[in-house]
C-alpha positions in Angstrom: 9.8 -89.9 26.2 13.2 -88.5 25.2 12.0 -88.2 21.6 9.0 -86.0 22.5 11.1 -82.8 23.2 13.0 -83.3 20.0 9.9 -83.8 18.0 8.3 -80.7 19.5 11.4 -78.6 18.7 11.4 -79.9 15.1 7.7 -79.1 14.7 8.3 -75.6 16.1 11.2 -75.0 13.7 9.2 -76.2 10.8 6.7 -73.4 11.3 9.4 -70.7 11.2 9.9 -68.6 8.1 12.7 -66.2 7.1 11.7 -63.0 5.4 14.1 -61.1 3.2 13.4 -57.6 2.0 15.2 -55.5 -0.5 14.9 -51.7 -0.6 15.8 -49.9 -3.8 15.4 -46.4 -5.1 12.6 -46.0 -7.6 13.7 -45.1 -11.1 13.5 -41.5 -12.1 10.3 -40.6 -14.0 10.5 -41.3 -17.7 9.6 -38.6 -20.1 6.4 -39.1 -21.9 6.8 -39.8 -25.6 5.2 -36.5 -26.5 7.3 -34.2 -24.3 9.2 -31.7 -26.4 11.4 -28.7 -25.9 12.0 -26.0 -28.5 15.2 -24.1 -28.8 16.3 -21.2 -31.0 19.8 -20.9 -32.3 22.1 -19.0 -34.6 25.6 -19.3 -36.0 27.5 -22.2 -37.6 27.5 -24.4 -34.3 24.2 -23.1 -33.0 22.2 -26.3 -33.8 24.7 -28.4 -31.8 24.6 -26.0 -28.9 20.8 -26.1 -28.9 20.8 -29.9 -29.0 23.1 -30.0 -26.0 21.0 -27.5 -24.1 17.8 -29.5 -24.9 19.5 -32.7 -23.7 20.6 -30.9 -20.5 17.0 -29.7 -19.9 15.6 -33.2 -20.4 18.2 -34.6 -18.0 17.3 -32.1 -15.3 13.6 -32.9 -15.6 13.6 -36.6 -16.3 17.0 -38.0 -15.2 19.3 -39.7 -17.7 17.5 -39.1 -21.0 18.3 -38.3 -24.7 16.8 -36.0 -27.2 15.8 -36.6 -30.8 15.1 -34.0 -33.4 11.4 -33.6 -34.1 11.6 -30.5 -36.3 14.3 -28.2 -37.4 14.1 -25.0 -39.4 17.7 -24.0 -40.1 16.7 -20.8 -41.9 14.8 -19.5 -38.8 17.2 -21.1 -36.3 14.4 -23.0 -34.5 14.5 -26.7 -33.5 12.1 -28.9 -31.6 13.5 -31.9 -29.7 11.7 -34.8 -28.0 12.9 -36.1 -24.7 13.2 -39.9 -24.5 14.7 -42.5 -22.1 18.5 -43.0 -22.6 19.6 -46.2 -24.2 
């Protein structure tokens, strides 16, 4: 008779489960592969400034991202950059 309460308690504990949940922030949206930004520039350091501004724009809209040059016309001072996820 003494074993019955112990067996019932053991059976009750066997049916218990522990749930563990983790909450995390979703990652920022990643730029689509085809998203581009065009910049005009002039002067000897104009291209580098345009590249930094394009990178800032991509960061503001997509979180931590990088840019790559798609097209550059140095004579006209016009460059097109593509936003891409940062490495």
